[in-house]
C-alpha positions as CSV (number, residue, x, y, z in Angstrom):
1,M,13.7,-25.6,-22.3
2,A,13.2,-22.6,-19.9
3,V,10.3,-23.0,-17.4
4,D,8.4,-20.0,-16.1
5,G,9.4,-19.0,-12.6
6,V,5.9,-17.9,-11.7
7,V,2.6,-19.2,-13.1
8,Q,-1.1,-18.6,-12.4
9,R,-3.0,-21.1,-10.2
10,P,-6.5,-21.0,-8.9
11,E,-5.0,-20.2,-5.4
12,G,-2.8,-17.4,-6.7
13,L,0.6,-16.8,-8.2
14,Y,2.7,-20.0,-7.9
15,C,6.5,-20.7,-8.2
16,P,6.8,-24.3,-9.3
17,A,10.5,-24.6,-8.7
18,G,10.1,-23.4,-5.1
19,D,6.7,-24.9,-4.4
20,F,5.3,-21.7,-2.9
21,H,2.7,-19.1,-3.7
22,I,3.0,-15.3,-3.6
23,D,0.2,-13.4,-1.9
24,P,-2.3,-16.3,-2.5
25,W,-6.0,-15.5,-2.2
26,R,-6.9,-19.0,-1.1
27,P,-5.2,-21.1,1.6
28,V,-2.0,-22.9,0.5
29,P,0.8,-24.8,2.3
30,R,3.5,-22.1,1.9
31,A,3.0,-18.4,1.1
32,V,5.4,-15.6,0.6
33,V,3.6,-12.4,1.4
34,T,4.6,-9.0,0.1
35,H,2.7,-6.9,2.6
36,G,-0.2,-6.8,5.1
37,H,-3.1,-5.3,3.1
38,G,-6.1,-7.6,3.1
39,D,-6.0,-8.3,-0.7
40,H,-2.4,-9.7,-0.4
41,A,-2.3,-11.2,3.1
42,R,-5.2,-13.7,3.8
43,P,-5.6,-16.2,6.6
44,G,-5.6,-20.0,6.4
45,S,-2.2,-20.8,4.8
46,G,0.2,-23.3,6.5
47,E,3.3,-21.1,6.6
48,Y,3.9,-17.4,5.8
49,H,7.3,-16.0,4.8
50,T,7.6,-12.2,5.1
51,S,10.1,-9.4,5.9
52,V,11.3,-8.7,9.4
53,E,9.7,-5.2,9.2
54,G,6.4,-6.6,7.9
55,L,6.1,-9.3,10.5
56,P,4.3,-7.2,13.2
57,I,1.8,-6.1,10.6
58,L,1.0,-9.6,9.6
59,Q,0.7,-10.7,13.2
60,W,-1.8,-7.8,13.7
61,R,-3.8,-8.6,10.6
62,L,-3.7,-12.4,10.6
63,G,-3.3,-13.3,14.3
64,E,-1.7,-16.6,15.3
65,Q,0.0,-18.2,12.3
66,R,3.2,-19.9,11.4
67,F,5.5,-17.0,10.4
68,V,9.0,-17.0,9.1
69,A,10.7,-13.6,8.9
70,H,13.6,-12.7,6.7
71,E,16.0,-9.7,6.6
72,A,15.8,-7.6,3.5
73,G,18.1,-8.7,0.7
74,V,19.2,-11.9,2.4
75,P,18.6,-15.0,0.2
76,F,16.9,-18.1,1.6
77,R,16.1,-21.4,0.0
78,L,12.7,-22.6,-1.0
79,G,12.7,-25.8,-3.0
80,R,15.1,-25.3,-6.0
81,T,15.0,-21.5,-5.7
82,R,16.9,-18.7,-4.0
83,V,14.4,-16.2,-2.7
84,S,15.1,-12.7,-1.3
85,L,12.8,-9.9,-0.2
86,H,13.5,-6.3,-1.2
87,P,11.8,-3.0,-0.2
88,A,8.8,-2.0,-2.3
89,G,8.2,1.4,-0.7
90,H,4.4,0.7,-0.5
91,V,3.8,0.5,3.3
92,L,5.9,-0.5,6.3
93,G,7.6,-3.9,5.6
94,S,6.4,-4.2,2.0
95,S,8.6,-6.3,-0.2
96,Q,9.3,-7.3,-3.7
97,V,10.0,-11.0,-4.1
98,R,13.2,-11.9,-6.1
99,I,13.2,-15.5,-7.3
100,E,16.4,-17.0,-8.8
101,T,16.2,-20.3,-10.6
102,D,18.4,-22.1,-13.1
103,D,16.3,-20.4,-15.8
104,G,16.8,-16.8,-14.7
105,V,15.6,-14.2,-12.2
106,W,12.0,-13.2,-11.6
107,V,10.9,-10.3,-9.5
108,V,7.3,-10.0,-8.3
109,S,6.8,-6.4,-7.2
110,G,3.6,-6.7,-5.1
111,D,2.3,-3.1,-4.7
112,Y,5.0,-0.4,-4.8
113,K,5.6,3.3,-5.1
114,R,8.6,5.5,-5.9
115,Q,7.7,8.7,-4.0
116,P,9.6,9.3,-0.7
117,D,7.7,8.1,2.3
118,P,8.9,8.7,5.9
119,T,7.1,5.6,7.2
120,C,8.9,2.8,5.2
121,A,12.1,1.9,3.4
122,P,12.3,3.3,-0.2
123,F,11.8,1.1,-3.3
124,E,14.9,-0.8,-4.3
125,V,15.4,-1.5,-8.0
126,V,16.1,-5.2,-8.4
127,P,17.6,-6.2,-11.8
128,C,15.8,-9.2,-13.3
129,D,14.9,-11.1,-16.5
130,T,11.1,-11.0,-15.9
131,F,9.4,-8.3,-13.9
132,V,5.8,-8.8,-12.5
133,T,4.5,-5.3,-11.9
134,E,1.3,-4.0,-10.5
135,A,-0.6,-1.5,-12.7
136,T,-3.2,0.0,-10.2
137,F,-2.7,3.4,-11.7
138,G,-1.5,2.3,-15.1
139,L,-2.9,5.2,-17.2
140,P,-1.0,8.3,-18.4
141,I,-3.4,10.6,-16.5
142,Y,-2.0,9.4,-13.1
143,R,0.9,11.7,-12.1
144,W,1.3,12.4,-8.4
145,P,1.8,15.8,-6.9
146,D,4.5,16.4,-4.3
147,T,3.2,14.9,-1.0
148,A,4.7,17.7,1.1
149,E,2.5,20.2,-0.8
150,V,-0.5,17.9,-0.2
151,A,0.3,17.8,3.5
152,R,0.4,21.6,3.6
153,D,-3.1,21.6,1.9
154,I,-4.4,19.3,4.6
155,V,-3.2,21.6,7.4
156,A,-4.7,24.6,5.6
157,W,-8.0,22.7,5.3
158,R,-8.0,21.9,9.0
159,D,-7.4,25.6,9.8
160,E,-10.2,26.6,7.5
161,C,-12.5,24.2,9.3
162,A,-11.3,25.6,12.7
163,A,-12.3,29.1,11.5
164,E,-15.8,27.8,10.7
165,G,-16.1,25.8,13.9
166,V,-16.4,22.4,12.3
167,A,-14.4,19.2,12.5
168,A,-12.2,18.1,9.6
169,V,-12.8,14.4,9.1
170,L,-10.3,12.9,6.6
171,F,-11.0,9.4,5.4
172,C,-7.9,7.3,4.6
173,Y,-7.0,3.6,4.7
174,A,-6.1,2.2,8.1
175,L,-2.8,0.5,7.1
176,G,-0.2,2.6,5.4
177,K,-2.1,5.7,4.3
178,A,-3.2,6.9,7.7
179,Q,0.3,6.5,9.1
180,R,1.9,8.2,6.1
181,V,-0.4,11.2,6.5
182,L,0.4,11.5,10.2
183,A,4.2,11.4,9.4
184,E,4.0,13.9,6.5
185,L,1.9,16.3,8.6
186,A,4.5,16.3,11.4
187,A,6.7,18.6,9.2
188,F,4.1,21.3,9.3
189,T,2.2,21.1,12.5
190,D,2.4,19.7,16.0
191,A,-1.3,19.6,16.8
192,P,-2.6,16.2,17.9
193,V,-4.9,14.3,15.6
194,R,-8.0,12.4,16.6
195,V,-8.2,8.9,15.1
196,H,-10.9,6.2,14.7
197,G,-10.3,3.0,16.7
198,A,-9.6,1.0,13.5
199,I,-6.7,3.4,12.7
200,A,-5.3,3.6,16.2
201,A,-4.2,-0.1,16.2
202,G,-2.1,0.4,13.1
203,V,-0.6,3.6,14.4
204,G,0.5,1.6,17.5
205,V,2.3,-0.9,15.3
206,Y,4.1,1.8,13.4
207,R,5.1,3.6,16.6
208,A,6.5,0.4,17.9
209,A,8.7,0.2,14.8
210,G,10.1,3.6,15.5
211,V,8.2,5.6,12.9
212,R,7.8,9.3,13.9
213,M,4.2,10.6,13.5
214,L,2.0,13.3,15.0
215,E,0.5,12.6,18.4
216,T,-2.8,10.8,18.2
217,R,-5.8,10.6,20.4
218,T,-8.8,8.3,19.9
219,I,-12.3,9.6,19.4
220,D,-13.6,7.3,22.1
221,G,-11.1,8.8,24.6
222,A,-12.7,12.3,24.2
223,E,-14.8,13.9,26.9
224,R,-18.5,13.2,26.6
225,G,-20.2,15.8,24.5
226,A,-17.1,17.0,22.7
227,D,-17.9,18.3,19.2
228,F,-14.3,18.2,17.9
229,A,-14.6,21.6,16.2
230,G,-11.3,22.6,14.6
231,Q,-9.7,19.2,15.0
232,L,-8.4,16.9,12.3
233,V,-9.9,13.4,12.5
234,L,-8.6,10.4,10.6
235,A,-11.1,7.6,9.9
236,P,-11.3,4.6,7.6
237,P,-13.5,4.9,4.5
238,S,-16.0,2.5,6.0
239,A,-16.9,5.2,8.6
240,A,-18.4,7.5,5.9
241,G,-22.1,7.6,6.2
242,S,-22.1,5.3,9.3
243,P,-23.6,6.0,12.7
244,W,-20.1,6.8,13.9
245,M,-20.2,10.1,12.1
246,R,-23.1,11.3,14.3
247,R,-20.7,12.2,17.1
248,F,-19.7,15.3,15.0
249,R,-22.2,18.1,15.3
250,R,-20.7,19.8,12.2
251,A,-18.0,18.4,10.0
252,Q,-16.4,18.7,6.6
253,T,-15.1,15.5,5.0
254,G,-12.1,14.8,2.9
255,F,-10.5,11.7,1.3
256,A,-6.8,11.0,0.9
257,S,-6.2,8.7,-2.1
258,G,-4.7,8.6,-5.5
259,W,-8.2,8.2,-6.9
260,M,-8.9,11.7,-5.8
261,L,-7.0,13.0,-8.8
262,L,-10.2,12.5,-10.8
263,R,-13.0,14.9,-9.7
264,G,-15.6,12.3,-10.6
265,N,-14.2,10.0,-7.8
266,R,-14.6,12.9,-5.3
267,R,-18.3,13.3,-6.3
268,R,-18.9,9.5,-6.0
269,R,-17.3,9.5,-2.5
270,N,-19.5,12.5,-1.6
271,V,-16.7,14.3,0.2
272,D,-15.9,18.0,0.5
273,R,-12.2,17.8,-0.3
274,G,-10.0,15.3,-2.1
275,F,-6.3,15.0,-1.3
276,V,-4.1,13.2,-3.8
277,V,-1.9,10.8,-1.8
278,S,-1.1,7.4,-3.2
279,D,0.9,4.5,-2.0
280,H,1.2,3.1,-5.6
281,A,3.4,4.0,-8.5
282,D,2.0,6.6,-10.9
283,W,2.4,6.3,-14.7
284,P,5.9,7.8,-15.1
285,A,7.1,5.7,-12.1
286,L,5.7,2.5,-13.7
287,L,7.6,3.1,-16.9
288,R,10.8,4.2,-15.2
289,T,10.8,1.2,-12.9
290,V,10.3,-1.3,-15.7
291,A,13.2,0.3,-17.6
292,Q,15.5,0.3,-14.6
293,T,15.0,-3.4,-13.9
294,G,16.4,-4.3,-17.3
295,A,13.7,-7.0,-17.7
296,S,13.2,-8.3,-21.2
297,R,9.8,-9.6,-20.2
298,V,7.1,-7.8,-18.2
299,I,3.9,-9.2,-16.7
300,A,1.3,-6.7,-15.5
301,T,-1.2,-7.4,-12.8
302,H,-4.2,-5.8,-11.1
303,G,-5.2,-2.4,-12.3
304,N,-5.1,-0.6,-15.7
305,T,-3.0,-3.3,-17.4
306,D,-4.1,-2.7,-21.0
307,A,-2.5,0.7,-21.4
308,L,0.7,-0.4,-19.8
309,V,0.9,-3.6,-21.9
310,R,0.3,-1.6,-25.1
311,T,3.0,1.0,-24.2
312,L,5.6,-1.5,-23.3
313,N,5.0,-3.7,-26.3
314,A,5.3,-0.7,-28.5
315,G,8.7,-0.1,-26.9
316,G,9.9,-3.6,-27.8
317,L,9.3,-5.4,-24.6
318,R,7.5,-8.8,-24.4
319,T,4.6,-7.8,-22.1
320,E,1.6,-9.8,-21.0
321,T,-0.8,-10.0,-18.0
322,F,-1.6,-12.1,-15.0
323,S,-5.2,-12.2,-13.8
324,T,-5.1,-11.8,-10.1
325,D,-7.5,-11.2,-7.2
326,Y,-5.8,-8.1,-5.9
327,G,-6.9,-4.5,-6.0
328,G,-7.8,-3.0,-2.6
329,E,-6.4,-0.2,-0.5
330,D,-4.6,2.8,-1.7
């Protein structure tokens, strides 16, 4: 009788044959971590397996831990399984986890996207019997625009702000999104960008990995009394409405996220502009990816799973859900 390669446990997704967890949300003896975002990489576990490219990010986010880094696509043994890590295209070093047992092949995607991204390796389709897919944007309404066009829009917005004598403060997540924005903008401008201290650290990790981005300067490094008029400033969402914003005499605000596709989200964020840039798969990419894996069974996690499950079941696939504690940065 076939045994599931991955099951749900209170600590997170667990592989019985390998005796390890994938992106556990509670401390466990052995964790395989897909990427460094806080909802997937949490402190306290005994041992962390990750990709070579993702190791510096986990070291930055988790501090001193026992890490084991693996080259992309190179199998390693855990218990009675052969495990390998394959690019997910989400952020630098993000991986899908391929698990091969006597009962077949499972792939746990973690978070992933299919759009080109100059800051990380592109998503690799990994054939499997069972595919565990995220569904953060698992509704037909979510279809991403070309990111190059969005980057042009951000430059145009900065120029509009310069003409009005105000700063252009763009909120974006500190790991992955900020670096992608800086890399995409490099094709259209060479003007330096000011960054919040929380973003500067991640930019440094990406630069050390050889990722080309615009020149950045910290806000704290500016001259006393600077008003930053006409400059683009990147800051984490937590800075919105905080005392940190008082250093800008006049500013317009924007937000870079897939959630900005819906105007209601822009109003709730109370920003002047929304720029649709996502590090997750949109609806067409989710369907295309499932088909390309060749999986006969699909398990959807974290996000809008209901619509995806209904659609895939209608197409003849055996589809169900895992309840997980993910769902953070985009």
